[in-house]
C-alpha positions in Angstrom: 81.7 113.8 100.3 84.8 114.5 102.4 84.8 118.2 101.5 81.0 118.8 101.7 80.6 117.0 105.0 84.0 118.1 106.4 85.2 114.7 107.7 88.1 114.3 110.1 90.8 111.8 109.3 89.3 108.9 111.3 85.8 109.4 109.7 87.4 109.6 106.3 89.1 106.2 106.8 85.9 104.6 108.1 83.7 106.0 105.3 86.2 105.0 102.7 86.1 101.4 104.0 82.3 101.6 104.2 82.1 102.8 100.6 84.4 100.1 99.3 82.3 97.5 101.2 79.1 98.8 99.7 80.5 98.9 96.2 81.7 95.3 96.5 78.3 94.1 97.8 76.6 95.9 94.9 78.9 94.4 92.3 78.5 90.9 93.8 74.7 91.3 93.8 74.6 92.5 90.2 76.5 89.4 89.2 74.5 87.0 91.4 71.1 88.5 90.8 71.4 89.7 87.2 68.6 87.3 86.0 66.1 88.6 88.6 65.8 92.4 88.4 63.1 92.6 91.2 65.4 90.7 93.6 68.3 92.8 92.6 66.4 96.0 93.2 65.3 94.8 96.6 68.8 93.7 97.6 70.4 97.0 96.5 67.8 98.9 98.5 68.8 96.8 101.5 72.5 97.5 100.9 71.7 101.2 100.6 69.7 101.2 103.8 72.5 99.4 105.7 75.0 101.9 104.3 72.9 104.9 105.5 72.6 103.3 108.9 76.3 102.7 109.2 77.1 106.2 107.9 74.8 107.8 110.5 76.8 105.9 113.2 80.1 107.5 111.9 78.9 111.1 111.2 78.0 113.8 113.7 74.4 115.1 113.4 75.5 118.3 111.6 77.6 116.2 109.2 74.6 114.0 108.5 72.5 117.0 107.6 75.2 118.2 105.2 75.4 114.7 103.7 71.6 114.6 103.2 71.6 118.0 101.6 74.4 117.0 99.3 72.7 113.8 98.4 69.4 115.7 97.7 71.3 118.0 95.4 73.0 115.2 93.5 69.7 113.3 93.1 68.0 116.5 91.8 70.8 117.0 89.3 70.4 113.6 87.6 
């Protein structure tokens, strides 16, 4: 992401912290909600939504466009 969106150093640090937080939340949710797939999906969607919101607060508008384009490309490649 750092290369496609062209982050400055401060943004890189903030987004790295945000990514680590999101990964920890997702792992904890998978452990806690493993017996309830519907609740897990709902919670993971909420985590992703919060991530996107926090990311938008860090990135400049043109960077957010580049991020969304990169995300769309990655999603299409799956």
